[in-house]
C-alpha positions as CSV (number, residue, x, y, z in Angstrom):
1,M,-5.1,4.1,11.3
2,N,-5.9,5.8,14.6
3,Q,-3.7,4.9,17.5
4,S,-4.0,5.8,21.1
5,G,-0.4,5.4,22.1
6,P,2.9,4.3,20.8
7,V,2.9,2.0,17.7
8,T,5.1,-1.1,17.5
9,A,6.1,-1.3,13.8
10,Y,9.0,-2.1,11.6
11,A,8.7,1.1,9.7
12,K,6.3,3.9,8.8
13,L,5.2,4.8,5.3
14,L,3.9,8.3,4.7
15,G,1.8,9.2,1.7
16,N,-0.1,12.3,0.6
17,S,-3.2,11.0,2.2
18,F,-2.1,8.1,4.5
19,I,0.2,6.9,7.2
20,Y,0.8,3.2,7.2
21,Y,2.7,1.4,10.0
22,M,4.5,-1.8,8.8
23,T,3.6,-4.3,11.4
24,E,4.9,-7.2,9.2
25,P,8.4,-7.4,7.6
26,E,7.0,-7.2,4.1
27,V,4.2,-5.2,2.4
28,T,3.0,-4.8,-1.1
29,L,2.1,-1.4,-2.7
30,G,-0.4,-1.1,-5.6
31,R,-3.7,-0.1,-7.1
32,T,-6.7,-0.2,-4.9
33,C,-8.6,-3.2,-6.3
34,T,-12.3,-3.9,-6.7
35,E,-14.0,-7.0,-5.4
36,D,-13.3,-8.7,-8.7
37,H,-9.6,-8.8,-7.9
38,K,-9.6,-9.2,-4.1
39,D,-7.0,-12.0,-4.4
40,E,-4.5,-9.5,-5.8
41,R,-5.2,-6.8,-3.3
42,P,-2.1,-4.9,-2.1
43,T,-1.3,-4.4,1.6
44,V,-1.2,-0.7,0.9
45,G,-3.6,0.7,-1.7
46,L,-2.3,3.8,-3.4
47,G,-5.3,4.8,-5.4
48,S,-7.2,3.6,-8.4
49,Q,-5.2,5.1,-11.2
50,K,-4.5,2.7,-14.1
51,V,-0.8,3.7,-14.1
52,L,-0.5,1.7,-10.9
53,S,-0.3,-2.0,-11.2
54,R,-2.4,-4.2,-8.8
55,I,0.9,-5.2,-7.1
56,H,3.2,-2.4,-8.1
57,A,6.1,-2.9,-5.6
58,R,7.1,-4.9,-2.6
59,I,9.0,-3.5,0.4
60,S,10.6,-6.0,2.7
61,Y,13.2,-6.2,5.4
62,N,16.4,-8.0,4.5
63,S,17.7,-9.4,7.7
64,D,21.1,-10.4,6.2
65,R,21.8,-6.8,5.3
66,A,19.8,-5.2,8.1
67,R,17.9,-2.9,5.8
68,F,14.6,-2.4,4.0
69,E,14.6,-3.0,0.2
70,I,12.1,-2.3,-2.5
71,I,11.4,-4.5,-5.6
72,C,9.4,-3.0,-8.5
73,S,7.0,-5.5,-10.0
74,S,5.4,-3.1,-12.6
75,K,6.3,-2.5,-16.2
76,N,5.5,1.2,-15.5
77,G,8.4,1.4,-13.0
78,L,8.8,3.7,-10.1
79,Y,11.3,6.2,-8.7
80,V,13.3,5.9,-5.5
81,D,15.0,9.1,-4.4
82,G,14.9,10.3,-8.0
83,R,16.3,7.2,-9.6
84,F,14.0,5.3,-12.1
85,L,13.5,1.6,-11.5
86,S,11.8,-0.9,-13.7
87,C,10.6,-4.4,-12.9
88,Y,14.0,-5.7,-14.2
89,Y,16.0,-4.2,-11.3
90,L,17.3,-6.2,-8.3
91,P,16.1,-5.1,-4.9
92,V,17.1,-1.5,-4.1
93,P,18.0,-0.5,-0.6
94,L,15.7,2.1,1.2
95,D,17.1,4.6,3.6
96,S,15.1,6.4,6.3
97,G,13.3,9.2,4.5
98,S,13.6,7.6,1.0
99,L,11.1,9.0,-1.5
100,I,9.1,6.5,-3.5
101,Q,7.2,7.8,-6.5
């Protein structure tokens, strides 16, 4: 995303090969989908590896707690700041600089 000035966003996601500005309070992360699955396309495509689910996780802003949270929706799980999460966990708070793997 090329910008020619300041960006108004809720948050910024940094990946190995992307920068994504959250302009909505909720985004989904997952496998980049083909045309066959365009109804299950994530907001942020993370690649085409089969270890990624189509909708692997959801990041949203919890206004009651004034923080961002992540929910894993994949059986393969994910790591947040070195802690493994499966799809059975409740929302986990994200701090500025949290590492999601």
